[in-house]
N, C-alpha and C positions, 0 to 999 in steps of 0.2 A: 346322109346316117355316114358317121363314119366307122371306118373298120376298126373293130375291137384289137386290143393289142395280142400279140401273144405273150402267155406267161415267162415271165425271166425263169432260166433254171435257176433251180436253188443251188447256191454256195458249198463248196466240197468244205466240210470244217477240216478235213486232214490234206495235207500238200500231196499233189499229184504225183503218180511216179514219173521221173523225167526221164526221157528217151536219151539227150544230151548227157554227155559223163561231166558232173556237177564237179565247179569249184573246190578248192581247198574250205575256202570260206563259207560256201556254202553249205558243204558235209558237215563243218560247225554247226552250223544257225540249224541246219536240220536235228541234231544230235539235241541241240538246246530245246527244241520244238518239242523232242520227244524225250525229255528227261524225266517224266514221270515213269516211261516204261523202262528206261535205264536204271533209275532207282526199284524198281518192283524186281525185274530181271537179278539185281545185283544182291537183293535182301531173298531172294528166291534160290542164289545161288549157294547163300550162307546156308541157307535153312535145309537143303538138299543132302548138303556134307554130312547133315548130321541128324538126316531123318531116321525114324525108329531106334534112336539111339537112346540108351536111358541117362546116361550124364549129360548128351548134349554139346552145350558150348565148353562143358567143363573139360572134355577132350583135348580143346585148343590151349587151355594151360597147362595141360600136362605134358605135352610134348616139349616145351622148352624146360619146364622144371625137371625132367628125365634128362635132359641133356645135362642140365647144371650138376645135376646130383651124380650122373655117372660117370662125366666127363672129370668131374673134381677128384673124385673117388681114384679112376683109376690114374689120369697124368701127376695128381700131386702124392699119391701114395704109393700107386706102384712103380710108374715108372719115371718118379722122381724128377716131373717138369722143374724146370728152373724158373718159371712164368709163375708169379705169386696170385694166388686165385684163378687158377687156370678156366674153371668153369667160368666164374665171370667174362674172362677174358673173349673164351668163343663165343659164349651168349652176346656179347656186345657184336661183334661180326657177323652170327649167324642169322639173329633176326632177320636185319636188311636183306642178307641174303635169301629168306625163307620166302620173303615177300616178293622177291624179285623171280625166283625160280617158279613158284606156287602159281604168282602171275600169269608169268609168260607159257607156262605147261597148259594152264586152263585156258588161257585166253587162245590158244592154237587149236587145241579139240572144240571151243566155243559154237563154230559156226556147223562143225560136222555133226555135232552131238545137239543140235537144235535143227535137226533137217525138216523135222516136220512143220515147224514155225517157220522155217526162212519159206517153204514151199508154199504155205496156205494165205501169210500176212506180209503186206509190205510193210517195213519201217524200215530204218537206216541200218543196215547190217553190218556198221560199225560198232554197234551197241553192245553185241555181243560179246565181244573180245574186251569192250571195255567196264563189261559188268563183271567180266571175268577176273579183270584186275581188282575191280572196286572190292569184290567180295576178298580177294585176299588183302586188301589192305585193312578192312574190318578184321579178317583175324589176325594182323601183324599187330593192331591197338591192342587186341585182348593178349596178344602175348608179351605185349611190352609192358603190362602190368607184371608178370612175373618179373621181368629185369628190375623193375623201379623196386619190387618188394627184393630182391636180392641185395641191392644197394642197402638197402634199411639193414638186412641181419647182419650183412657183413659189415657195416657202419663205414660205408664208403661214397664220398660225395663225388657227383660228377665234375668235369670242368665247367665251372659257371659261366667264364668267361668265352670258351667256345660254343656253348650250348646253342644259339644261333645258327651256329652250321647246321645243325641237325634237319632245319627246313628246306634247305638248297639241296641237301645230301639224299632226303626221304625224295624231293620233286625227282631228283635226276635218275634215282631208281625208277620211279614209277614210269618216267619217261622211256626208260629203256625198257620195262617189261611191256608198254603199250606199242611202243614200235615193233620189237618183236612179235608181240600178240596179234598185232594186226595186220604185219607181213606174213607171219607164218600161217594164220587162220586162213588167210587166201589160199596160199599156197598147200597147205595141209586137205583142201577140198579136191584138188586135182592129184595130189600128190601124199596116197596117205599114209605113207614111211615115214614122213615129216615128223609127224608126233613121237614115236618112235624112235627114230634117228637123236631128236633133241634130249630125250631121257639121257642117253651118251653123252654129249654135247655139254649137257648140263651138268652131268658127274666129273666130266676132265676140267669145267672150268670152274666148278668149286676147289677142286684141288690145286689148281694152277691161280685161287684167289689166296691172300694170307690171311686165314680164317682161322684153321688149325695151327697154323706156324706164324712168327712172329715177320711181319715186312722186313726188319733187319736181316734176318736170315737170308733172303732173296737179294738186296742190296750188297750184303757182304761177299756172294757169290760172284755177283756181278763184277764187283772192284776185282777181286782176283782174278776173274778172267780178262781184265783191260775192259770192261767196256762200262758205256754210260748207265746212270741210274734210271733216265728215263725210259728205258726199254721194259722196267718195270711195270711202268704206267700203260703198256701197250693193253694191257687188260683194263677195260676200261671201268668195270668195277672194281677195281683195286681203291679208287681215291675215295667211293663211298664207305668201303669198310674201315679203310683207315680213318675217315671221320667219327665214325661211332663207335671204334676204338679209344679216339684220344678222347672224346667226349665223355662217354660212359663209364669206360675201365679206368682213365685216366692215373695212373701208377706215380704221377708225383702228387697225387695227395698221400700216400704213403708211405714211397720208397723215396722222396724227393731225387737228387743225384744218382743214388745208388743204381736206380731202374735204366740209368744211360748204356748201360753193357746190353740190357736186353730193347730197349725202347728208343732208340736215337729217334726215329720220327716222329716221336709224339714229344717232342722239343723243338718242333719247327714252329715257324710264325706261324700267324693265321693266315699270310697272303698265299703261302706255300698251297695250303688245303683248298682255299677258296681259287685258286690257278687251275692246278688239277681237276678240281670239282667244275668249272667253269669249261675244261675242253672235253670232259666225258658228256656233257651237258649237251653241248654244240652238235655234237658227234651223233648224239642220241637222236636231236632234234632235224638234222640230215635224213638219218633213216627213217625217222617218223615221215617226213616228206615222200621218200622212196616208197615206204612201206603204204602210204594213202594211194599212191599212182596204182601200185601194184594191185592191190585191194581192187580200184575201180575199175583196172580192166578185168578183173577176173570175175566181179560179183554178178554182173549178167548170168553168167552160166551157173552160177548156184544152184538155183532148181533144177537144171538139167543133169549135174553131176551128184546131185544127192539124190 
């Protein structure tokens, strides 16, 4: 009589928590395996933002609309700004900045803000900052509707030839938000002052980026001091803003060569924009690699620190 075999243990549906630090590829695979959770958390982030609000998502549209109306009135009427349709100029660069700053800030607080979830359930922790950036991306597309409507109202066409540049510019924006979000979300678990310090840094970064003022003002000041133009590109988000302004605001549509006094940068060739976008994206990609390593070295302590 043969001895009966012991029943095989049931296979686990979800991957086992790994004791060794997973590689970058393994982390990407785990995130893909938990893509449904990522999608659910992204939707939750959007819904929670407007929970118990009567207007709901309409608030998303009112924010850029208010910027458009107020800044157009203040700068065009009271301050006599030389930039035609200043509100549209501002909104062209402001939307991509809002995506970047909102995504980075929300991602920084994502792990500490979901402490109970982190302590009770295992899942790839990177999903938390990624869902925060995804939520900001959804909001960006809603706000983009206001900008498109503004183009229709002001009868202003974008620069169709340069329109494909918006795709890599948006990609670089998400890459920077993700890299900083992943890095700072881990550091914020150990040092809670990070999220407060980020608010000050983002405020300074905003004013150092040519969103409210023209990029040519920066270049003119550098030339006056005998400094090269590439110094202005030490701000890695400047190329992204310039692409959005070049494509969407497009002063050449109405003013032609008369606009060169204010927007010389908008008469650069496509290769100039591609070069600086590539450099900014490469730096962001390197930062993301560092961020993943830092995140991996700290995530084992999340449960204890939270």
